C-alpha positions in Angstrom: 85.4 -41.9 -43.9 88.6 -39.6 -43.0 89.7 -41.9 -40.3 90.8 -45.3 -39.0 87.7 -46.6 -36.9 89.9 -50.2 -36.1 92.4 -48.0 -33.8 91.3 -47.3 -30.2 94.1 -44.5 -30.2 95.9 -43.1 -32.9 99.0 -40.3 -32.1 98.6 -36.7 -33.2 100.6 -36.7 -36.6 103.8 -34.7 -36.9 103.4 -31.2 -38.3 104.2 -31.3 -42.0 103.0 -28.2 -43.8 102.5 -24.3 -43.1 99.4 -22.7 -43.7 100.6 -19.3 -42.5 103.5 -17.6 -40.6 104.0 -19.9 -37.2 101.2 -22.3 -38.2 101.7 -26.0 -39.4 99.6 -28.6 -40.6 99.7 -32.4 -39.2 100.3 -35.1 -41.8 96.6 -35.8 -41.3 95.4 -32.4 -41.6 97.2 -32.5 -45.1 96.0 -35.5 -46.0 92.3 -34.8 -45.4 92.9 -31.1 -47.2 94.4 -33.1 -50.3 91.5 -35.3 -50.2 89.3 -32.8 -50.4 90.8 -30.6 -52.9 91.1 -34.1 -55.1 87.5 -34.4 -54.9 86.4 -30.7 -55.6 88.7 -30.7 -58.7 87.3 -34.4 -59.7 83.7 -34.0 -58.8 82.7 -30.3 -58.5 84.7 -28.5 -61.0 82.9 -30.2 -64.2 79.8 -28.8 -62.9 80.7 -25.8 -61.4 79.6 -23.7 -63.7 75.9 -25.4 -63.9 75.9 -24.9 -60.1 76.6 -21.3 -60.4 73.6 -20.8 -62.7 71.4 -22.4 -60.4 71.7 -26.2 -60.2 71.6 -27.9 -56.8 74.9 -30.0 -56.1 73.3 -33.0 -54.4 75.4 -35.2 -56.3 78.6 -33.4 -55.1 77.4 -33.2 -51.6 76.6 -37.0 -51.5 80.5 -37.4 -52.7 81.2 -35.3 -49.9 79.4 -37.6 -47.3 80.8 -40.6 -48.9 84.3 -39.6 -47.7 83.1 -38.3 -44.4 83.2 -34.6 -44.8 79.5 -34.3 -43.9 80.3 -36.2 -40.4 83.0 -33.9 -39.1 81.3 -32.7 -36.0 79.8 -36.3 -35.6 81.2 -38.6 -32.7 82.7 -42.3 -33.9 79.8 -43.4 -32.2 77.2 -42.2 -34.5 79.6 -42.8 -37.6 81.1 -39.6 -37.7 84.6 -38.4 -38.0 84.6 -35.9 -35.3 88.1 -34.9 -33.5 88.9 -37.0 -30.6 92.2 -38.2 -29.2 94.0 -36.9 -31.9 91.7 -38.8 -34.9 89.5 -37.4 -37.5 88.6 -34.0 -38.3 89.3 -31.1 -36.0 88.2 -27.4 -36.6 90.9 -26.7 -38.5 90.5 -29.4 -41.0 86.6 -28.6 -41.2 87.9 -25.0 -42.1 90.5 -25.9 -44.7 88.0 -28.3 -46.3 85.7 -25.5 -46.6 88.2 -23.5 -48.2 89.3 -25.9 -50.9 85.6 -26.0 -51.8 85.0 -22.7 -52.0 88.1 -22.3 -54.7 86.2 -24.7 -56.8 82.4 -24.6 -56.1 81.6 -21.9 -53.4 77.8 -23.3 -53.3 78.9 -26.6 -52.0 81.3 -25.0 -49.7 78.1 -23.1 -47.9 75.8 -26.0 -47.9 78.6 -28.0 -46.3 78.9 -25.1 -43.7 75.0 -25.1 -43.4 74.8 -28.9 -42.7 77.8 -29.1 -40.4 76.0 -26.3 -38.3 72.7 -28.0 -38.2 74.3 -31.3 -37.3 76.3 -29.4 -34.6 72.9 -28.5 -32.7 72.0 -32.0 -32.7 75.0 -33.6 -31.8 74.9 -30.8 -28.8 71.2 -30.6 -28.1 69.6 -34.0 -29.4 68.2 -36.5 -27.0 69.4 -40.1 -27.3 66.7 -40.7 -29.8 67.6 -38.3 -32.2 71.3 -39.0 -32.2 70.6 -42.5 -33.1 68.0 -41.9 -35.8 69.8 -38.9 -37.5 73.6 -38.6 -36.8 75.0 -41.6 -38.7 73.0 -40.6 -41.9 73.7 -37.1 -41.5 77.6 -38.1 -41.5 77.1 -40.3 -44.4 75.2 -37.5 -46.4 72.0 -39.8 -46.6 70.4 -37.2 -44.7 71.1 -33.2 -45.6 70.4 -30.6 -42.9 70.2 -26.9 -42.9 69.6 -24.4 -40.4 66.7 -21.7 -40.3 68.0 -18.9 -38.0 68.5 -15.2 -38.3 71.5 -15.2 -36.2 70.0 -13.2 -33.3 66.9 -14.8 -32.1 64.3 -16.7 -33.3 63.8 -16.2 -36.9 60.2 -14.4 -37.0 59.0 -18.0 -35.9 57.0 -18.7 -32.8 56.1 -22.1 -31.0 53.5 -22.7 -28.3 53.4 -25.9 -26.8 49.9 -28.1 -27.3 49.6 -31.2 -25.4 53.0 -33.3 -26.2 54.0 -31.1 -29.2 54.8 -27.7 -30.4 53.0 -25.8 -33.1 55.4 -23.6 -35.0 53.8 -20.6 -37.0 55.8 -17.9 -39.0 58.3 -17.3 -42.0 62.0 -16.8 -42.5 64.3 -16.5 -45.6 66.7 -17.2 -46.9 67.0 -20.9 -45.7 69.6 -22.7 -47.7 68.6 -25.9 -49.5 64.9 -25.3 -48.7 62.8 -28.2 -50.1 66.1 -29.9 -50.9 67.1 -30.8 -47.0 65.8 -33.4 -45.0 66.1 -31.7 -41.5 65.7 -28.2 -40.7 67.2 -27.0 -37.2 64.7 -24.3 -36.4 65.1 -21.4 -34.2 61.7 -20.6 -32.3 60.3 -17.9 -29.8 58.3 -18.4 -26.9 56.6 -15.1 -26.7 58.7 -13.0 -24.2 60.8 -15.7 -23.3 64.3 -16.7 -24.6 64.0 -19.0 -27.9 64.4 -22.6 -28.3 65.9 -24.9 -31.0 63.5 -27.9 -32.8 64.5 -30.3 -35.2 61.7 -30.2 -37.9 61.7 -33.1 -40.4 60.7 -32.6 -44.3 57.0 -33.7 -44.6 56.1 -32.2 -41.2 52.3 -31.0 -41.4 52.3 -27.3 -42.0 55.8 -26.9 -43.3 56.3 -25.5 -46.8 58.7 -23.3 -48.8 58.6 -20.6 -51.3 61.5 -20.2 -53.8 63.3 -17.1 -53.4 65.9 -15.5 -56.3 69.6 -16.8 -56.2 71.7 -14.8 -53.6 74.1 -12.5 -55.0 77.5 -14.4 -56.5 75.8 -17.7 -55.0 73.8 -19.9 -57.3 73.1 -23.4 -56.6 72.6 -22.9 -52.9 68.6 -23.3 -53.6 67.7 -20.5 -51.2 63.9 -20.3 -49.9 61.4 -18.8 -47.6 60.5 -21.4 -45.0 56.8 -21.1 -44.3 55.6 -22.5 -40.6 51.8 -22.8 -40.6 50.8 -24.7 -37.2 53.6 -26.7 -38.1 53.4 -29.8 -35.9 56.8 -30.5 -34.0 57.0 -33.6 -31.2 58.1 -32.1 -28.1 60.7 -34.8 -28.3 62.6 -33.1 -31.1 63.6 -30.1 -28.7 67.3 -29.4 -28.7 68.8 -28.4 -25.9 66.3 -26.8 -23.2 63.3 -25.0 -23.6 64.3 -21.1 -23.6 67.9 -21.6 -24.1 68.7 -20.4 -27.5 72.2 -19.0 -26.4 73.5 -22.3 -25.5 73.5 -23.8 -28.8 73.7 -20.4 -30.8 77.2 -19.5 -29.3 78.8 -22.7 -30.5 76.7 -22.5 -33.8 77.8 -19.1 -34.2 81.2 -19.5 -33.7 81.7 -22.6 -35.8 79.7 -20.8 -38.8 81.8 -17.4 -38.4 85.1 -19.8 -39.1 83.3 -21.9 -41.8 82.2 -18.4 -43.7 85.6 -16.8 -43.4 87.3 -20.1 -44.6 84.7 -20.1 -47.8 85.6 -16.2 -48.4 89.4 -17.1 -48.7 88.7 -20.0 -50.8 86.5 -17.6 -53.2 89.4 -15.0 -52.9 92.3 -17.4 -53.9 90.4 -18.7 -56.7 90.1 -14.9 -57.7 93.7 -14.5 -57.5 94.4 -17.4 -59.6 91.9 -16.1 -62.2 94.0 -12.5 -62.1 97.3 -14.5 -62.5 96.0 -16.7 -65.4 95.0 -13.3 -67.4 98.2 -11.3 -66.2 100.9 -13.5 -67.8 103.7 -11.6 -69.1 102.8 -8.6 -66.6 105.1 -9.4 -64.4 107.2 -5.8 -65.1 104.2 -3.7 -64.9 104.6 -1.9 -61.8 100.8 -1.6 -61.3 100.3 -5.0 -61.6 102.9 -5.7 -59.1 101.4 -3.2 -56.6 97.7 -4.5 -56.9 98.9 -8.1 -56.9 101.0 -7.7 -53.7 98.4 -5.8 -51.8 95.6 -8.4 -52.3 98.2 -11.0 -51.1 99.1 -9.0 -48.0 95.4 -8.7 -47.2 94.6 -12.4 -47.7 97.8 -13.5 -45.7 96.7 -11.3 -42.9 93.1 -12.6 -42.8 94.3 -15.9 -43.0 96.6 -15.6 -39.9 93.5 -14.0 -38.1 91.5 -16.9 -39.1 94.0 -19.4 -37.6 94.2 -17.7 -34.5 90.5 -17.6 -34.2 90.3 -21.6 -34.7 92.7 -22.3 -32.0 91.3 -19.7 -29.8 87.7 -21.5 -30.5 89.0 -24.9 -29.7 90.5 -23.8 -26.4 86.8 -22.4 -25.3 84.3 -23.3 -27.7 81.7 -22.5 -25.5 82.4 -19.0 -24.7 81.1 -15.6 -27.1 82.9 -16.5 -30.5 84.5 -12.7 -30.7 87.7 -13.9 -32.1 85.5 -15.8 -34.8 83.2 -12.8 -35.5 86.6 -10.7 -36.1 87.8 -13.3 -38.4 84.7 -13.5 -40.4 84.2 -10.0 -41.0 88.0 -9.2 -41.9 88.0 -12.4 -44.6 85.0 -11.7 -46.2 85.4 -8.0 -46.4 89.1 -8.6 -47.5 87.6 -11.2 -50.3 84.9 -9.1 -51.3 87.5 -6.2 -52.3 89.6 -8.6 -54.0 87.1 -10.3 -55.8 85.7 -7.0 -57.1 89.3 -6.1 -58.4 89.5 -9.4 -60.3 85.9 -9.8 -61.7 84.3 -7.4 -63.9 80.9 -5.9 -62.4 78.4 -6.6 -65.3 75.3 -8.7 -65.3 77.4 -12.0 -64.0 77.6 -11.2 -60.1 80.1 -13.5 -59.2 82.2 -10.9 -57.6 79.4 -10.4 -54.9 79.9 -14.2 -53.7 82.1 -12.9 -50.8 79.9 -10.3 -49.8 76.8 -12.6 -49.4 79.3 -15.0 -47.1 79.6 -12.1 -45.1 75.6 -12.3 -44.5 74.7 -15.4 -44.0 74.3 -17.2 -40.4 75.3 -13.7 -38.6 75.5 -10.8 -40.8 78.6 -8.9 -40.7 76.3 -5.5 -39.4 75.6 -7.9 -36.4 79.0 -9.1 -35.8 80.4 -5.8 -35.4 77.5 -5.0 -33.2 78.6 -7.6 -31.0 82.5 -7.1 -31.1 81.8 -3.3 -30.4 79.8 -4.0 -27.8 82.2 -6.5 -25.9 85.0 -4.2 -26.6 83.1 -1.2 -24.9 81.9 -3.4 -22.0 85.5 -4.2 -21.5 86.9 -0.5 -21.2 84.1 0.3 -19.2 84.9 -2.7 -16.6 88.4 -1.4 -16.5 
């Protein structure tokens, strides 16, 4: 695990390393980032090419579970490493971990984000039974969770009550790790009323998957269409209150946007490293100097915006995540532009990885709509 469970209190570590102008890491944050970096190079780098071509990185995810990286939002009580009293993994640690993984194997980074968001829904909305039964194994990587949600509603899925269960019908795509995951945190509608969240277990009667083609520039995430045909879900698997989709959607969107921004930066940094590798000896070429400087300035700006959003979310995690959405839109757009400059656009669509990240969990188009609506409403109020 990331933390020492034998101590009731551990003081917040002193700052040691800057990650952007005005921001510093604590020694604990830096230690966790370094541990994730080492694992990525040791365990993921040898299989990264195979994953990019479609291999599901199950073993890599299990290794992350062994070190505690899959339990970053799970409280200590349930075997996780969530941030309390200066201990364990906070939001910045999560983002830095995603970034480190994305440099080596973007699919693992996205699957970590996906698992963490689904786990967060259980932490915030699950009853005592669900938490006790699921969270310890989710934190250790013995169970893998995935999110089935369109980002703005109920993913085309409808649930109706039938006695002590819900019957869910409809389909949604893409679902990351479909068929591979053990738990499917699913948003559903109830006709004209606001939607809800349900925990659906692998093997539930009426749940099946149809494999989709790989996402552009993002092999290895096992995208599928989830198909629910009168899928039976116990009422006790309701997460949060019935008809209260937004109560969980707000924190999920915020953390998801930060995770996608971190993944985009990691992919862009890998592209920059590739550019430097192939441009050795070109240090006196003015065009090269200008191109590299332009990419670095844009990435530095994206990182600063992201870090500001991280701290804003930590202060108010249940408020609309506008700063998080801004960071995601900007980081994914900057990363996509950087990767397009570095990687040739041929049969290999690796240059589209950041663009794909921008459309997961909540598309950049929808994020811009939310940002714009908020800005115009604020101007109108003044």
